[in-house]
VEXMI-136120 format. One record per residue: x, y, z of N, C-alpha, C in turn. Coordinates in steps of 0.001 Angstrom, whole numbers, plus 500000, padded with zeros to 6 digits. Layout:
REM residues N
XYZXYZXYZ/...
***
This chain:
REM residues 186
480005510174512228481114509672512812482214510599512927/482818510637514225484220511311514409485195511178514194/486456511468513221487364510956513059488626511545513813/489624510534513757490438510936515179492052510850514202/492779511926514494493703512460514300495094512187514924/495899511620514744497151511456515507498663511860514964/499294513105515143500410513303514858501561512551515751/502337512107514947503315511436515867504655512150515405/505765512052516074507039512327515997508010510797515664/508516511155514289509293509720513931510629510388514153/511464510912514986512390510966515239513423509757514555/513198508751514920514024507863514497514145507873513013/513344508075512204513373508322510737513905509637510191/514131510411510927514504512189510810513425512883509945/512385512589510249511108513457509443510063513185510326/509242514185510135507975514443511125507016513057509778/506242512553511144505013511790510488503922511993511020/503067511168510281501567511519510399500909510577510476/500179509946511468499625508388511489497777508891511293/497041508499510507495537508754510334495250507348510668/494365507453511724493167506331511991491937507298512700/490880506305512536489440506391513290488805505336512492/487507505533512792486455504706512640486338504766511163/486234505835510753485662505898509313486993505579508222/488248505544509091489229505815508187489709504293508179/489297503500508915490162502138508984489238500957507775/489182501241506623488473500553505810489146499290505698/490591499346505724491813498159505524491907497447506737/491191497631508055491129496936509132491026495731508970/491559494800509254491559493524509561491290492578507786/492128493492507045492256492853505634492516491760505498/491856490595504839492182489031504949493292488618503866/494565488781504212495486488756503854495841487190503434/494711486375503589495224484806503040493815484432501970/493121485751501629492157485734500732492969485156499488/492140484406498315492637484324497066493044485605496488/494306485700495567494885486850494999494477486555493637/493629487733492808493402487150491487494151488585490812/494229488192489378494907489489488647494697489058487249/494723490287486597494508490045485378495642491415484652/496369490949483492497167491863483008497305491248481409/498202492358480947498396492171479427499606490651478883/500243490982479974501426490059479818502019488999481443/502230487703481049502620487241482373504175486471482177/504893486370482733505903485618482737506333484746483762/506127483632484089506527482748484980507849482160485049/508759482799486103509793482339486075509999481193487581/509766479920487201509548478874487904510930478415488773/511906478786488534513164478232489215513654479482490177/512928480675489726513257481644490766511974482009491828/510729481399491645509782481330492131509185482824492431/508932482905491042508069484537490610507354484209489627/506578485502489472505853485480488657505942487020488010/505845487442486710506207488676486665505130489105485389/503891490087485966502943490578485576503069491790484700/503035492555483713502853493478483152501969494200481989/501623495528481878500600495587481244499460496142481957/498804496969482152497579497636483007497388496185483858/497910496203484816498005494561486125496922494890487165/496114494445487420495282494367488242495126493487489165/495381493509490629495266492824491212494297492369492432/493515491577492753492073491992493670492354490617494704/492282491365495847492126490300496857491196491067498297/490119490342498464488916490589499504488340491809499228/488291492180498515487525493682498467488935494922497970/489817494597498292490897495566497748491722495188496403/492060496332495434492327496551494730493471497181494257/494678496510493808496037497198493258496166497168492106/496448498339491345496867498405489970498050499366489794/498944498717488899500245499244488305500508498712487218/501770499408486520502034499379485184502796497584485080/503497497108486656503768495957486750504401495906487610/504428494380487768503995494044489056504777492329489347/505922492220490275506466490939490845505784490248491950/505534488933491524504861488332492625505742487119493190/506266487035494434507265486202494884506697485216495712/506742484002495506506129482625495867506766481876496550/506184480757497318507059479512497342505998478456496965/506510477430496807505736476050497057505570475294497784/504464474912498224503962474055499528504587473113499852/504793472357500758505308471120500819504267470162500523/504592468776499292503736468369499084503046468722497310/503683469785497087503651470223495660502212470600495626/501805470253494022500242470307493632499903471254493035/498952471404492415498488472750491939496887473092492823/496756474211492480495767474947493154495979475733494351/495492476074495102495551477224496166496386476459497479/496626475290497451497468474514498435499118474350497780/499296474601496761500727474468496160501465475438496180/500842476879496240501977477750495866501284478877497012/502277479539497711502031480455498651502596481910498299/501765482795498008502257484015498041502872484838499206/504256485293498734504826485946499742504818487656499761/505052488166498845505210489465498455504933489683497069/504217491199496794503908491610495204504915493277495660/505577492605494440506446494450494401505600495171493089/505181496450493051504558497002491893505251498126492041/505250498455490379505770500220490023505244500486489202/505372501866488828504411502554487468503006502861487655/502841504265488426501533504791489187500528503409489838/501195503338490995500713502349491984499654503049492435/498505502100492538496988502594493192496303501580494030/496242501780495186495398500692496039494115501284496431/493344500720496374491870500898496613490986499861497412/490121500369498334489245499408498982488420500566499709/487062500398499375485831501247499838485978502770498878/486166503601500146486418504999499676487818505224500222/488449504541500216489935504898500790490623504530499289/491720505509498949492710505226498150493989505680498326/495240504931497808496638505260498081497097504810496961/498130506380496512499122506144495312500204506503495720/501432505872494887502389506270494911503421505824493537/504706505891493858505345505222492523505965504009492552/506162503307493920506111501934493693505260501534495323/505185500159495444504691499523496773504764498341496885/505463497830498019505680496508498424504585495689499441/503905494800498739502792494258499681503252493135500092/503805493261501549504270491906502265503218491244503337/502510490086502262501335489174502314501790488484503995/503071488328504167502811487665505651502992488767507092/503597489535506779503409491108508029502465491597507479/501200491228506509500292492401506168500527493865506307/501624494119505742502015495680505208502020495768504143/501598497002503392501751497415502374502430498806502407/503854498853501800504581500063501736504587500747500642/504210502186500531504333502872499347505446503717499503/506337504069498094507381505254498322507244505894496943/507406507364497319507378508014495982506317508900495642/506469509859496253505162510732495948503937510122496243/503592509830497426502725509190497745501539509783498091/500185509357498198499299510282498550498117509019499226/497210509374500056496323508751500884494945509529500813/493961509222500312492992510058500302491407509021500926/490961509857501510489521509224501915488375510336501485/487685510592500765486255511279500362487052512272500390/487069513505500994487746514828500457488977515088501275/489280514211502594490698513977503228491471513382502390/492843514104502638494280514052501703495145514558502565/496357513099502365497728513349503100498618513008501793/499591513920501967500773513416500574502142513584501605/503133512837500919504382512223501635505264512193500700/506402511557501283507401510496500381507089509013500855/506400508521501849506516507258502027505238506660502944/504478505922502563503350505588503288503046504081503561/502706503473504866502762502384505516501168502032505670/500648501195505064499597500807505450499419499157506209/498659499151507434499273498183508207497706497598508169/497389496377507239496036496028507068495530494854508144/496338494957509298495710494349510544495066495395511664/495821496599511761495022497643512528494413498623511702/494871498679510437493897499425509600494633501134509769/495539501115510523496263502331510410497299502634509308/497029503827508991498211504200507742499064505585508254/500283505245507901501328506382508346501953507029507210/502311508168506994502587508843506048503971509603506522/504990509387505921506219510400506434506527511252505304/507434512155505606507917513042504629509101512624503384/509446511550503686510660511000503052510355509387502699/510611509371501292510776507974501032512231507251501971/511886505912502129513105505283502911514454505227502545/515436505469502860516455505628502523517091507163501983/515901507991501640516359509563501608516130509605500551/517223510650499772517203511058498320518194510028497762/519052509431498545519990508506498279519133507330497108/517811507009497583517020505774496862516860506186495781/516607507390495132516274508095493717514789507881493556/514078508002494855512543507662494485512225508999495511/511628510268494556511511511165495458510032511374496051/510300512157497001508952512728497973508793514036497774/507700514040498957507165515630498888508283516522499023/507784517734498439509286518934498612509386519140500304/511061519278500367511404519527501543510863518556502425/510668517164502186510461515911503002509592516291503959/508550516757503579507332517172504629505965516671504296/505247516342505298503866515768505085502950517021504934/502024516446503916500863517886503938499521517707503838/498807517971504178497182517354504244496095518433504431/495150517918503923493748518731503734492750517692504160/492130518483505532491070517284506065489611518653505945/488833517500505505487236518184505875486840518431507193/486506519750507683485629520031509119484249520314508786/483566519766509916482273519884509572481800521105509947/480605521764509133480183522830509569479515523025510992/480036524146511823479452523993513411478608525588512780/477447524877513842476565526167514236476978527040515538/477030528417515331477744529169516329476425529834517176/
***
């Protein structure tokens, strides 16, 4: 199956960007963000008044075949009308992860210093020394946005907010990549 590579100029961001999409690359397409979120961790702290849960120590979150690993995560939620317990009582809005963040599904792996998974918009944004790999194909940069609806992943050369954010990106604010090329007979 042929992979498609799109180069896009992201002038509004002031950096070159790379969008990687194709039949083989879209393993995250149509991800079910409504599926149950399961987690394991060394420690959990429920901050009920703030509507958040902080999990730390070898954190692993799974949802519909996707796995998110990090040293620490903050889960923002809201109580559903009518309260109660179980899946109808709490709705997760966002997961903020930090410390060697890794997102995997099938043969696709994304890594970065921090990640924000917005379950409502179905976007995962990763910042700082990001990489996206699928098989032997690899992209690196400062920021990665994964659209879980379309399956499209966008890498640009700098983290949001530039150098002032304190999150470093790739050297020189550029995107780099390596793609496997099929051997052709001449």
